[in-house]
C-alpha positions as CSV (number, residue, x, y, z in Angstrom):
1,M,-4.7,-18.3,8.6
2,L,-1.8,-15.9,7.4
3,A,1.3,-16.6,9.5
4,S,1.7,-14.5,12.8
5,V,4.2,-12.2,13.5
6,C,4.0,-11.6,17.1
7,R,7.0,-10.3,19.0
8,P,7.3,-9.8,22.8
9,R,9.5,-7.0,23.0
10,W,6.7,-4.6,21.9
11,N,4.2,-5.8,24.5
12,R,3.9,-2.9,26.4
13,L,3.0,-0.6,23.4
14,A,0.6,-3.1,22.3
15,T,-0.9,-3.1,25.5
16,L,-1.2,0.7,25.4
17,F,-3.2,0.5,22.3
18,A,-5.3,-2.2,23.4
19,L,-6.5,-0.2,26.1
20,L,-6.8,3.0,24.0
21,G,-8.8,1.0,21.3
22,L,-11.1,-0.9,23.9
23,G,-11.5,2.1,25.9
24,L,-13.2,4.3,22.8
25,S,-15.3,1.0,21.8
26,A,-18.5,3.2,23.1
27,A,-17.5,6.1,20.8
28,P,-19.4,7.0,17.7
29,A,-19.4,4.2,15.4
30,V,-18.0,4.2,11.7
31,R,-21.3,2.4,10.8
32,A,-23.2,0.3,13.2
33,E,-20.0,-0.2,15.5
34,G,-16.2,1.0,15.4
35,V,-13.6,-1.0,13.8
36,L,-11.8,-2.3,16.9
37,P,-15.3,-3.5,18.5
38,R,-16.3,-5.2,14.8
39,V,-12.8,-6.9,14.6
40,A,-13.2,-8.2,18.4
41,R,-16.3,-9.6,17.9
42,S,-15.7,-11.2,14.6
43,G,-12.2,-12.2,14.6
44,Q,-11.7,-10.8,11.1
45,L,-9.7,-8.3,9.5
46,Q,-10.9,-7.7,6.0
47,L,-8.3,-6.2,3.4
48,V,-9.9,-4.7,0.2
49,G,-8.1,-4.1,-2.9
50,Q,-7.4,-4.8,-6.6
51,P,-5.8,-8.3,-6.9
52,N,-3.9,-7.5,-10.1
53,Q,-1.4,-5.0,-8.8
54,P,2.0,-6.7,-8.1
55,P,4.1,-6.1,-6.3
56,I,1.6,-4.6,-4.2
57,L,-1.1,-7.1,-4.2
58,S,-1.9,-10.0,-6.1
59,L,-3.0,-13.5,-6.3
60,D,-0.7,-16.7,-6.0
61,G,-1.2,-19.9,-7.9
62,Q,-3.6,-21.1,-5.1
63,G,-5.8,-17.9,-5.5
64,Q,-4.2,-16.6,-2.3
65,P,-3.3,-12.7,-1.7
66,H,0.2,-11.9,-1.6
67,G,2.5,-8.6,-2.0
68,Y,3.8,-6.1,-0.1
69,A,0.2,-4.9,0.9
70,V,-0.2,-8.4,2.5
71,V,2.8,-8.1,4.4
72,V,1.9,-4.8,5.8
73,A,-1.5,-5.9,6.8
74,E,-0.3,-9.0,8.2
75,R,1.6,-6.8,10.6
76,V,-1.4,-5.0,11.4
77,R,-3.4,-8.3,12.0
78,A,-0.9,-9.6,14.4
79,L,-0.8,-6.4,16.4
80,L,-4.7,-6.5,16.5
81,A,-4.7,-9.9,17.8
82,Q,-2.1,-9.3,20.3
83,S,-4.0,-6.2,21.5
84,L,-7.4,-7.8,21.5
85,G,-6.2,-10.9,23.3
86,R,-7.8,-13.2,20.8
87,A,-7.0,-14.9,17.2
88,V,-7.7,-12.6,14.3
89,R,-8.0,-13.9,10.9
90,L,-6.8,-11.8,7.6
91,N,-9.3,-12.1,4.9
92,F,-8.9,-10.6,1.4
93,Q,-11.9,-8.8,-0.2
94,P,-11.0,-8.5,-4.1
95,S,-12.4,-5.2,-5.6
96,G,-13.0,-4.2,-9.2
97,D,-11.3,-1.0,-9.2
98,G,-10.2,1.6,-6.8
99,E,-13.4,3.2,-6.3
100,Q,-15.1,0.2,-5.1
101,A,-12.3,-0.4,-2.7
102,Y,-12.7,3.1,-1.2
103,Q,-16.6,2.2,-1.0
104,S,-16.1,-0.9,0.9
105,L,-14.1,1.3,3.3
106,E,-16.7,3.9,3.6
107,N,-19.5,1.5,4.2
108,G,-18.0,-0.7,6.6
109,S,-17.6,-3.9,4.6
110,A,-13.8,-3.6,4.7
111,E,-11.2,-2.3,7.1
112,L,-8.0,-1.9,5.4
113,A,-6.8,-1.1,1.9
114,C,-2.9,-0.8,1.7
115,G,-0.5,0.4,-1.1
116,V,-2.8,3.2,-2.4
117,P,-1.5,6.7,-2.9
118,F,-2.4,9.6,-0.3
119,S,-5.2,12.0,-1.6
120,W,-6.5,15.0,-0.1
121,A,-9.7,14.5,-1.7
122,R,-10.0,10.8,-0.2
123,A,-9.0,11.9,3.2
124,T,-12.7,13.8,3.4
125,T,-14.2,10.1,3.4
126,V,-11.6,7.8,4.7
127,D,-8.5,7.9,7.0
128,F,-5.1,7.2,5.9
129,S,-1.9,5.8,7.6
130,V,1.8,7.0,7.9
131,P,3.3,5.8,4.3
132,I,4.4,2.4,3.8
133,G,6.6,3.7,0.9
134,V,7.0,6.3,-1.9
135,S,6.3,6.2,-5.6
136,G,5.5,8.4,-8.4
137,L,3.8,8.9,-12.0
138,R,5.9,8.0,-14.9
139,L,5.3,7.1,-18.5
140,L,5.6,3.4,-19.7
141,A,6.3,3.0,-23.3
142,P,8.4,1.1,-26.0
143,A,12.0,2.0,-25.1
144,G,13.0,5.1,-27.1
145,R,9.4,6.4,-28.4
146,F,9.4,9.2,-25.5
147,S,11.7,11.1,-23.5
148,G,9.4,11.7,-20.8
149,D,8.9,15.4,-21.5
150,P,5.3,16.5,-21.5
151,Q,5.7,18.5,-24.9
152,G,6.2,14.9,-26.9
153,L,3.1,13.6,-25.5
154,A,0.9,15.9,-27.7
155,G,-1.7,14.4,-30.2
156,R,-0.5,10.9,-28.6
157,R,-2.9,8.2,-27.3
158,I,-1.9,7.9,-23.7
159,G,-3.5,5.3,-21.4
160,V,-4.3,6.3,-17.8
161,V,-6.8,5.0,-14.9
162,R,-10.0,6.6,-15.0
163,D,-10.2,9.4,-12.5
164,S,-6.6,8.8,-11.1
165,L,-3.9,10.8,-10.0
166,A,-2.4,9.8,-13.4
167,D,-5.5,11.1,-15.3
168,N,-5.7,14.6,-13.8
169,E,-1.8,15.0,-14.1
170,L,-1.9,14.2,-17.9
171,R,-4.6,16.5,-18.3
172,G,-3.0,19.3,-16.5
173,M,0.5,18.9,-18.0
174,Q,-0.4,18.3,-21.6
175,P,-3.9,18.9,-22.4
176,A,-3.0,18.1,-26.2
177,A,-2.7,14.5,-25.5
178,T,-5.6,12.0,-26.2
179,V,-6.4,10.6,-23.0
180,V,-7.6,7.1,-23.2
181,P,-9.3,6.0,-19.8
182,F,-9.3,2.4,-18.7
183,G,-10.9,0.8,-15.6
184,G,-7.7,-0.6,-14.1
185,L,-3.8,-0.3,-14.8
186,G,-3.7,-3.9,-16.1
187,E,-5.9,-3.0,-18.8
188,A,-4.1,-0.2,-19.7
189,V,-1.0,-1.7,-20.1
190,A,-2.6,-4.6,-22.0
191,A,-3.7,-1.8,-24.7
192,L,-0.1,-0.5,-24.7
193,S,1.0,-4.0,-25.7
194,S,-1.4,-4.4,-28.3
195,G,-0.9,-1.1,-29.8
196,A,-3.9,0.4,-28.9
197,V,-2.2,3.3,-27.0
198,D,1.1,4.8,-27.6
199,G,2.0,5.0,-23.8
200,V,0.4,4.6,-20.1
201,I,1.2,6.8,-17.4
202,G,0.7,5.2,-13.9
203,D,2.5,4.3,-10.5
204,T,6.0,3.4,-11.1
205,V,6.0,0.5,-8.7
206,L,2.9,-0.9,-10.2
207,L,4.1,-0.6,-13.7
208,K,7.2,-2.3,-13.0
209,G,5.4,-5.2,-11.4
210,L,3.1,-5.4,-14.2
211,V,5.9,-5.6,-16.7
212,Q,7.7,-8.2,-14.9
213,Q,4.5,-10.4,-14.3
214,R,3.4,-10.4,-17.8
215,G,7.1,-10.9,-19.4
216,L,7.0,-7.6,-21.4
217,S,10.6,-6.6,-22.8
218,G,11.8,-3.5,-24.6
219,Y,9.9,-1.0,-22.4
220,A,11.2,1.9,-20.6
221,L,9.8,4.3,-18.0
222,T,10.4,7.9,-18.4
223,P,11.1,10.4,-17.3
224,E,13.9,9.7,-14.7
225,T,12.4,11.9,-12.2
226,P,8.6,11.3,-12.0
227,Y,6.0,13.6,-13.1
228,E,4.9,13.8,-9.1
229,R,5.8,12.0,-6.0
230,Y,3.8,10.7,-3.3
231,G,3.6,8.4,-0.5
232,L,1.9,5.0,-0.6
233,V,-0.2,4.6,2.3
234,C,-3.0,2.3,3.9
235,A,-6.6,3.6,4.0
236,M,-9.2,2.7,6.4
237,P,-12.8,3.9,7.4
238,D,-13.0,7.5,8.4
239,N,-13.0,8.6,12.3
240,T,-11.2,5.6,13.4
241,S,-8.5,7.1,15.5
242,A,-7.7,4.2,17.7
243,F,-7.4,1.7,14.9
244,R,-5.5,4.2,12.9
245,N,-2.9,4.4,15.7
246,L,-2.8,0.8,16.0
247,V,-2.1,0.6,11.9
248,N,0.6,3.1,12.1
249,L,2.4,1.4,15.1
250,A,2.3,-1.8,13.0
251,I,3.8,0.0,10.1
252,T,6.6,1.9,12.0
253,R,7.4,-1.3,13.6
254,L,7.9,-3.1,10.1
255,Q,10.0,-0.6,8.9
256,Q,12.1,0.1,12.1
257,D,12.7,-3.9,12.0
258,Y,13.9,-3.9,8.4
259,I,16.3,-0.9,9.3
260,D,17.5,-2.6,12.4
261,G,18.2,-6.0,10.1
262,D,15.4,-8.3,11.4
263,P,16.1,-11.4,9.3
264,R,12.2,-12.2,8.9
265,T,11.4,-8.7,8.1
266,V,14.0,-8.0,5.7
267,A,13.2,-11.5,3.5
268,L,9.4,-10.3,3.7
269,V,10.3,-6.7,2.2
270,D,12.9,-7.8,0.0
271,R,10.6,-10.3,-2.0
272,W,8.5,-7.7,-3.3
273,L,10.6,-4.6,-3.1
274,G,14.4,-5.5,-2.8
275,P,17.1,-6.9,-4.9
276,G,15.7,-9.3,-7.4
277,S,12.1,-8.4,-7.2
278,A,10.5,-6.5,-9.9
279,I,11.3,-3.0,-8.0
280,N,15.0,-4.3,-7.4
281,L,15.6,-1.6,-5.0
282,P,19.2,-2.1,-3.1
283,Q,18.7,-3.0,0.6
284,N,20.4,0.3,1.5
285,Q,18.2,2.3,-0.5
286,I,15.1,0.7,1.2
287,R,16.6,1.5,4.5
288,T,17.0,5.1,3.7
289,I,13.4,5.3,2.5
290,F,12.1,3.8,5.8
291,D,14.6,5.9,7.8
292,N,13.2,9.1,6.0
293,L,9.3,7.8,6.7
294,L,10.2,7.4,10.3
295,M,12.0,10.8,10.7
296,G,8.6,12.2,11.9
297,V,7.6,9.8,14.6
298,E,9.0,8.3,17.8
299,A,11.8,5.8,17.3
300,L,10.6,2.4,18.2
301,R,13.7,0.4,20.1
302,P,13.7,-2.8,21.7
303,V,13.2,-2.8,25.3
304,P,15.9,-4.9,27.0
305,P,14.5,-7.7,29.5
306,S,14.5,-6.7,33.0
307,S,17.7,-8.0,35.1
308,P,16.4,-10.1,38.0
309,Q,16.4,-8.2,41.3
310,P,19.6,-9.5,43.8
């Protein structure tokens, strides 16, 4: 089982969500049953995603999932276990592409996918959490080949993930570009390194992770300001408000703990996003991002222990 992160100072909030979740167990189910009753019965939380998307999600040398998505999912698992009053195991279900991952959420075979971009179109079939981070679309190419100006993409072969946000963005901002669709961003980057395409437009975080993982050098991301910015979120089955509330609580706790300087949380997040990682964000920048993301929710502060009565 992935390591548990249960902290007593949140007991009262966790109990509230446990009561909320269990109280809704008789509500209309996602499929055969709701997410919280299903996890309570099985003791399993299924995380789904593409396993070649560092630093969000990839496999280690033993074939186990790791990455920022796993850090977030583990916090969800720990709060589920605390709320349900039973052990919960985090399992990983690899998907071939993003569409397959969403299908797993829609048919009830998985409960969580983290590190995906928010999409209004997808929001009609799945629920989304509060953001776990921010990213944007940029162009990866050999340094000096492009400035990032859409005009420079006319007549050039540009790789994108098929039917993705990048696919739509490229077709809209430069119709004269030759769009080369791929099943995954890793395939697109491989085509770039072999010279099959002139550049690849995709998620900045994932592109940085793939460049580091594959030991590529001489490449640059342009433009400095992404073509489009968006929040990275967790997706889950549709109409599961109690589970979504619990996921949101776990995410905001993680971000607040980082801001507060909790050593374990800082180390977990920095491994994938902080100094020395592929993303290499300074800690103060991560704190600023998390602080901005928490602007729309109630601040979570530790509750001091009760003083003994005289």
